[in-house]
Kinemage of the C-alpha trace (Angstrom):
@kinemage 1
@onewidth
@group {chain A} dominant
@subgroup {mainchain}
@vectorlist {calphas} color= white
{ca met a 1} P 0.000 0.000 0.000
{ca ser a 2} L 1.375 3.413 -0.896
{ca lys a 3} L 1.885 6.082 1.708
{ca val a 4} L -0.575 8.979 1.548
{ca thr a 5} L 1.070 12.351 1.844
{ca leu a 6} L -0.252 15.858 1.877
{ca lys a 7} L 1.374 16.479 -1.497
{ca ser a 8} L -0.315 13.424 -3.108
{ca leu a 9} L -3.690 14.421 -1.679
{ca ser a 10} L -3.444 17.963 -3.007
{ca gln a 11} L -2.435 16.594 -6.436
{ca glu a 12} L -5.495 14.304 -6.440
{ca ile a 13} L -7.763 17.173 -5.376
{ca glu a 14} L -6.375 19.384 -8.140
{ca ala a 15} L -6.896 16.609 -10.717
{ca leu a 16} L -10.501 16.193 -9.530
{ca arg a 17} L -11.066 19.975 -9.762
{ca gln a 18} L -9.787 19.992 -13.346
{ca his a 19} L -11.999 17.050 -14.247
{ca leu a 20} L -15.015 18.697 -12.600
{ca leu a 21} L -14.326 21.928 -14.500
{ca ala a 22} L -14.157 20.030 -17.811
{ca leu a 23} L -17.442 18.248 -17.046
{ca thr a 24} L -19.132 21.535 -16.074
{ca glu a 25} L -18.035 23.126 -19.376
{ca lys a 26} L -19.304 20.112 -21.341
{ca leu a 27} L -22.648 20.229 -19.516
{ca ser a 28} L -23.044 23.948 -20.282
{ca glu a 29} L -22.249 23.264 -23.938
{ca leu a 30} L -24.863 20.475 -24.128
{ca glu a 31} L -27.507 22.556 -22.355
{ca gly a 32} L -26.910 25.423 -24.792
{ca ala a 33} L -27.228 23.076 -27.760
{ca ala a 34} L -30.436 21.604 -26.342
{ca ala a 35} L -31.936 25.062 -25.819
{ca ala a 36} L -31.081 26.076 -29.392
{ca ala a 37} L -32.456 22.848 -30.911
{ca pro a 38} L -35.970 22.965 -32.384
{ca ser a 39} L -38.724 21.551 -30.252
{ca his a 40} L -40.065 18.152 -31.243
{ca ser a 41} L -43.483 18.746 -29.755
{ca val a 42} L -46.432 19.052 -32.086
{ca glu a 43} L -49.673 20.780 -31.310
{ca ile a 44} L -52.804 19.034 -32.494
{ca glu a 45} L -56.403 19.994 -32.234
{ca ala a 46} L -58.467 17.940 -29.860
{ca glu a 47} L -60.895 15.629 -31.560
{ca glu a 48} L -64.549 16.199 -30.982
{ca pro a 49} L -65.961 13.752 -28.470
{ca leu a 50} L -67.874 10.840 -29.911
{ca pro a 51} L -71.632 11.260 -29.907
{ca pro a 52} L -73.512 9.171 -27.378
{ca pro a 53} L -74.527 5.736 -28.651
{ca ser a 54} L -77.736 5.848 -30.579
{ca glu a 55} L -80.565 3.385 -30.436
{ca pro a 56} L -79.739 0.155 -32.264
{ca glu a 57} L -81.117 -0.063 -35.778
{ca glu a 58} L -83.908 -2.456 -36.511
{ca ile a 59} L -82.754 -5.421 -38.574
{ca ser a 60} L -84.978 -6.127 -41.533
{ca glu a 61} L -86.820 -9.420 -41.986
{ca glu a 62} L -84.811 -10.119 -45.151
{ca thr a 63} L -81.523 -9.718 -43.261
{ca leu a 64} L -82.696 -12.085 -40.527
{ca met a 65} L -83.713 -14.650 -43.150
{ca ala a 66} L -80.302 -14.349 -44.854
{ca leu a 67} L -78.524 -14.792 -41.505
{ca ser a 68} L -80.712 -17.790 -40.679
{ca ala a 69} L -79.913 -19.381 -44.047
{ca ala a 70} L -76.177 -18.746 -43.580
{ca val a 71} L -76.225 -20.317 -40.106
{ca ala a 72} L -78.180 -23.318 -41.402
{ca ala a 73} L -75.731 -23.777 -44.284
{ca tyr a 74} L -72.761 -23.561 -41.921
{ca leu a 75} L -74.163 -25.899 -39.248
{ca gly a 76} L -75.932 -28.259 -41.623
{ca lys a 77} L -79.217 -27.855 -39.769
{ca arg a 78} L -81.659 -25.117 -38.880
{ca ala a 79} L -80.889 -23.238 -35.691
{ca pro a 80} L -82.937 -20.517 -34.039
{ca ile a 81} L -81.401 -17.042 -34.019
{ca arg a 82} L -82.144 -15.470 -30.643
{ca thr a 83} L -80.372 -12.130 -30.957
{ca val a 84} L -78.464 -10.212 -33.584
{ca arg a 85} L -76.291 -7.254 -32.726
{ca leu a 86} L -73.688 -5.263 -34.581
{ca leu a 87} L -70.301 -5.192 -32.920
{ca gly a 88} L -68.241 -2.058 -33.494
{ca ser a 89} L -65.029 -3.731 -34.572
{ca thr a 90} L -62.650 -3.096 -37.440
{ca ala a 91} L -60.961 -6.491 -37.095
{ca trp a 92} L -62.609 -7.912 -40.209
{ca ala a 93} L -61.608 -4.937 -42.337
{ca gln a 94} L -58.069 -5.008 -40.994
{ca gln a 95} L -57.714 -8.733 -41.649
{ca gly a 96} L -59.040 -8.236 -45.170
{ca arg a 97} L -56.402 -5.581 -45.845
{ca val a 98} L -53.703 -7.884 -44.467
{ca asn a 99} L -54.837 -10.696 -46.774
{ca ile a 100} L -54.900 -8.432 -49.811
{ca gln a 101} L -51.468 -6.994 -49.096
{ca ala a 102} L -50.047 -10.456 -48.448
{ca ser a 103} L -51.407 -11.692 -51.763
{ca his a 104} L -49.304 -9.236 -53.760
{ca arg a 105} L -46.312 -10.949 -55.216
{ca leu a 106} L -43.166 -8.949 -55.159
{ca asn a 107} L -40.582 -9.969 -57.705
{ca val a 108} L -37.537 -9.085 -55.683
{ca gln a 109} L -34.291 -10.688 -56.708
{ca his a 110} L -31.782 -11.202 -53.950
{ca his a 111} L -28.148 -11.253 -55.009
{ca his a 112} L -25.854 -13.111 -52.715
{ca asn a 113} L -22.121 -12.691 -53.058
{ca arg a 114} L -20.522 -15.983 -52.328
{ca val a 115} L -16.947 -16.173 -51.192
{ca arg a 116} L -15.037 -18.913 -52.966
């Protein structure tokens, strides 16, 4: 273990002061650059609140008959339809877009450089 002297301590303190001064200058430089940089915030207008849910629409007799026929064709037998309600979901539309986009064939040629 090395002997600690007053001279070595004052040298260490001076080195720490110099390092602290350099860090303080760097921090001031970075703060100045950050203040001069353009803001990345964007102001947007608030959307209008959604209207309250309206009364459900009446489903026509023809639509009920078509649904009943579709259920019977799917199940292979007639089944009573007790309730019909429209669900507010975009999952079907989104899945349709995914299928259409996936069906596009992209003729992309990949060139691989082989090392011989």
